[in-house]
LODO-9934 format. One record per residue (C-alpha): x, y, z. Coordinates in steps of 0.05 Angstrom, whole numbers. Layout:
# residues N
NODE     c1     c2     c3
NODE      X      Y      Z
...
//
This chain:
# residues 344
NODE     c1     c2     c3
NODE   -405    521   1816
NODE   -451    457   1826
NODE   -428    421   1879
NODE   -416    348   1865
NODE   -460    290   1880
NODE   -405    249   1898
NODE   -395    214   1963
NODE   -339    187   1995
NODE   -305    167   2069
NODE   -230    187   2047
NODE   -210    248   2087
NODE   -151    272   2038
NODE   -121    313   2094
NODE   -114    256   2145
NODE    -51    220   2150
NODE    -43    142   2148
NODE    -77     87   2099
NODE   -150     93   2080
NODE   -187     48   2030
NODE   -263     74   2014
NODE   -303     84   1947
NODE   -326    142   1912
NODE   -402    130   1910
NODE   -446    159   1855
NODE   -519    163   1850
NODE   -543    114   1795
NODE   -597     78   1785
NODE   -584     24   1743
NODE   -616    -35   1773
NODE   -680    -55   1806
NODE   -670     -8   1865
NODE   -678     69   1866
NODE   -632     76   1914
NODE   -565     53   1881
NODE   -498     84   1872
NODE   -438     65   1829
NODE   -376     58   1877
NODE   -306     74   1848
NODE   -253     34   1899
NODE   -203     96   1919
NODE   -147     88   1976
NODE    -99    145   2006
NODE    -35    133   2042
NODE     -3    198   2069
NODE     57    205   2120
NODE     97    268   2136
NODE    121    322   2083
NODE    116    315   2008
NODE     84    323   1952
NODE     14    291   1929
NODE      7    238   1876
NODE    -52    218   1841
NODE    -44    150   1819
NODE   -104    126   1774
NODE   -114     78   1715
NODE   -182     48   1680
NODE   -189    119   1642
NODE   -211     63   1582
NODE   -239      2   1611
NODE   -205    -44   1557
NODE   -131    -22   1591
NODE   -107    -71   1651
NODE    -40    -69   1656
NODE    -49      0   1696
NODE   -103    -29   1742
NODE    -63    -88   1759
NODE      6    -44   1772
NODE    -33     -3   1820
NODE    -66    -60   1858
NODE     -3    -89   1867
NODE     25    -28   1890
NODE    -30     -9   1941
NODE    -22    -72   1974
NODE     46    -86   1982
NODE     66    -14   2000
NODE     79      7   2079
NODE     70     74   2109
NODE    143     90   2126
NODE    152     82   2055
NODE    120    139   2035
NODE    145    215   2042
NODE     76    257   2017
NODE     12    225   1997
NODE    -12    179   1950
NODE    -80    173   1916
NODE    -96    109   1887
NODE   -155    101   1835
NODE   -142     31   1801
NODE   -197     32   1755
NODE   -233    103   1744
NODE   -281     81   1701
NODE   -298     18   1732
NODE   -364      6   1689
NODE   -317      2   1625
NODE   -263    -40   1659
NODE   -318    -87   1687
NODE   -338   -101   1613
NODE   -282    -95   1575
NODE   -296    -30   1536
NODE   -265     36   1524
NODE   -330     70   1528
NODE   -373     64   1596
NODE   -429     17   1586
NODE   -472     59   1629
NODE   -470    118   1586
NODE   -425    108   1530
NODE   -379    166   1542
NODE   -299    163   1534
NODE   -277    191   1601
NODE   -218    215   1573
NODE   -263    267   1528
NODE   -305    289   1583
NODE   -267    341   1614
NODE   -275    384   1656
NODE   -334    343   1666
NODE   -409    356   1685
NODE   -437    355   1760
NODE   -506    349   1735
NODE   -488    301   1672
NODE   -484    220   1660
NODE   -443    188   1712
NODE   -376    191   1664
NODE   -379    270   1664
NODE   -398    263   1742
NODE   -336    231   1752
NODE   -293    283   1699
NODE   -320    347   1746
NODE   -297    311   1806
NODE   -230    294   1789
NODE   -227    372   1760
NODE   -254    407   1819
NODE   -235    367   1878
NODE   -179    313   1868
NODE   -138    356   1810
NODE   -128    416   1858
NODE   -100    372   1914
NODE    -51    342   1879
NODE     21    363   1854
NODE     31    300   1805
NODE    -24    263   1768
NODE      4    197   1731
NODE    -55    162   1685
NODE    -32     89   1663
NODE    -58     70   1592
NODE    -44     23   1542
NODE    -73     25   1464
NODE   -132    -15   1487
NODE   -160    -72   1451
NODE   -158    -27   1382
NODE    -82     -4   1381
NODE    -17    -51   1405
NODE     34      7   1420
NODE    108      2   1434
NODE    105      0   1510
NODE    120     76   1522
NODE    117    133   1563
NODE     96    187   1538
NODE     71    263   1541
NODE     48    328   1511
NODE     94    384   1498
NODE     64    444   1547
NODE     80    508   1536
NODE     94    524   1605
NODE    183    505   1607
NODE    184    490   1677
NODE    126    443   1679
NODE    156    413   1612
NODE    222    403   1645
NODE    186    376   1705
NODE    147    325   1661
NODE    204    307   1614
NODE    247    288   1679
NODE    185    240   1700
NODE    173    211   1635
NODE    248    190   1635
NODE    242    152   1699
NODE    194    106   1670
NODE    255     73   1643
NODE    223     57   1580
NODE    263     45   1509
NODE    220    104   1479
NODE    192    171   1510
NODE    134    192   1466
NODE    109    263   1449
NODE     41    260   1419
NODE    -14    303   1385
NODE    -94    307   1407
NODE   -121    283   1336
NODE   -186    250   1367
NODE   -221    318   1398
NODE   -218    352   1461
NODE   -231    338   1526
NODE   -172    299   1556
NODE   -160    282   1625
NODE    -80    300   1620
NODE    -96    364   1588
NODE   -138    382   1638
NODE    -97    368   1697
NODE    -35    410   1650
NODE    -78    466   1653
NODE    -69    470   1723
NODE      4    467   1720
NODE      9    394   1741
NODE     63    348   1731
NODE     28    293   1689
NODE     58    220   1671
NODE     15    181   1624
NODE     33    118   1589
NODE     17     62   1528
NODE     38      0   1560
NODE     26    -44   1487
NODE    -52    -66   1476
NODE    -98   -117   1455
NODE   -119   -181   1492
NODE    -58   -209   1506
NODE     -7   -170   1560
NODE     61   -205   1558
NODE     88   -215   1625
NODE    149   -160   1601
NODE     94   -112   1592
NODE     68   -126   1659
NODE    141   -125   1691
NODE    159    -54   1645
NODE     94    -23   1679
NODE    106    -42   1752
NODE    174    -21   1746
NODE    171     37   1717
NODE    114     67   1761
NODE    163     47   1828
NODE    215     89   1799
NODE    171    142   1777
NODE    143    147   1853
NODE    218    144   1879
NODE    240    196   1826
NODE    179    243   1844
NODE    208    239   1923
NODE    136    209   1947
NODE    172    144   1959
NODE    230    125   1982
NODE    294     88   1950
NODE    340     95   1901
NODE    327    117   1835
NODE    347     79   1771
NODE    368     97   1709
NODE    375     54   1645
NODE    450     57   1645
NODE    446     30   1717
NODE    401    -23   1685
NODE    447    -38   1629
NODE    404      0   1575
NODE    413     46   1525
NODE    388    123   1531
NODE    311    131   1526
NODE    296    150   1457
NODE    260    213   1447
NODE    200    211   1393
NODE    135    251   1369
NODE     79    245   1323
NODE     52    319   1325
NODE     41    325   1245
NODE    -37    296   1226
NODE      6    264   1167
NODE     39    213   1222
NODE    -33    176   1234
NODE    -53    133   1180
NODE   -120    104   1181
NODE   -161     48   1138
NODE   -190     78   1077
NODE   -232     18   1064
NODE   -251    -48   1103
NODE   -221   -107   1110
NODE   -174   -156   1142
NODE   -103   -120   1168
NODE    -40   -151   1162
NODE     19   -107   1192
NODE     87   -114   1152
NODE    126    -89   1209
NODE    131    -94   1283
NODE    117    -40   1327
NODE    183     -2   1344
NODE    217    -20   1276
NODE    249     48   1237
NODE    212     48   1169
NODE    232     91   1100
NODE    188    135   1067
NODE    146     90   1016
NODE    160     24   1049
NODE    102    -11   1056
NODE     72    -21   1125
NODE     20    -65   1120
NODE    -39    -89   1070
NODE   -119    -94   1079
NODE   -148   -152   1046
NODE   -218   -169   1026
NODE   -258   -234   1053
NODE   -313   -217    991
NODE   -264   -205    946
NODE   -208   -254    944
NODE   -194   -238    877
NODE   -174   -164    885
NODE   -103   -144    908
NODE    -94   -117    979
NODE    -90    -44    995
NODE    -25    -28   1013
NODE     -9     19   1066
NODE     53     58   1060
NODE    101    100   1094
NODE     90    179   1085
NODE    166    193   1105
NODE    216    161   1140
NODE    204    149   1217
NODE    187     99   1273
NODE    129     52   1271
NODE    108     71   1342
NODE     37     37   1334
NODE     -9     -5   1295
NODE    -75    -28   1289
NODE    -88    -87   1341
NODE   -146   -128   1317
NODE   -140   -155   1247
NODE   -212   -135   1223
NODE   -210    -70   1206
NODE   -265    -14   1193
NODE   -256     42   1140
NODE   -237     95   1192
NODE   -199     56   1233
NODE   -129     70   1260
NODE    -78     32   1221
NODE     -7     55   1240
NODE     29    119   1271
NODE     87    138   1252
NODE    141    173   1299
NODE    207    215   1295
NODE    263    236   1329
NODE    257    292   1375
NODE    293    359   1351
NODE    352    374   1395
NODE    334    441   1405
NODE    263    418   1438
NODE    301    367   1479
NODE    345    421   1514
NODE    286    445   1542
NODE    282    379   1586
NODE    344    389   1616
//
């Protein structure tokens, strides 16, 4: 196996607190001796699980990086039982450019796994996570939003993995995020996902979709941060008392899923998109969900997008300006009680 070119001063076996960078050789300015530097920190104390806590997989998703940066500066070493690896912006070129893809190579990190040590900078980072980080950890927490393109009702989500014990661990950790919905989703946009790579190694994987768009309400930041803190307590890497939704005076988390291709509705043509329903709303089959309007043909009737079935509008298009093929709605459905039994 080709060795990674990434270098760091972090000693992943060393106790205590360490701050450093992951350094990738990359000549992108006037100097041939340049490197891309990605901040990383570790806190390790005593026995317990090792948790990788990361965000910025896509660069235009900011509640996760903020939550991690706040957490890594406020935690005290004595609060930890085990090890936490913090990477607040794994795709820092994209985060600095507010783009989903890396501006350095045009790659989507979340479609580059298992990576390539001799590839582009994004492929090198995927390879490093696959070969150097994932094997060291028990849990991978990968914080997302819908980015600028999609607005989600804030939720924690997961894949329905085949291993039932792994599935149970993931479901219980997902519930600990205390979001209104817990979302099972399908991979409709290709292979090479970071969570799948970690799942295939047997890791407990927790992911989120915390809203999206340019504006992040304070409530979404609070949910991202409080949920993350509670998950770390649930995992027993952080000391404290885990809180349930009942403790918070909230109704139980509602498990939903979008596992069929028909649950994802795309724009049949370009236009201006108006959503008729808010995310989180229950909708009925045939109900108009939104309309596409046409700047150059104001005389045309809008193209109406209807719900193909009963369900929950868990996500919809973010920007109003829409191109043919853009996602307009994701329609979710309540999870079968028999599947829910496998989470217990």
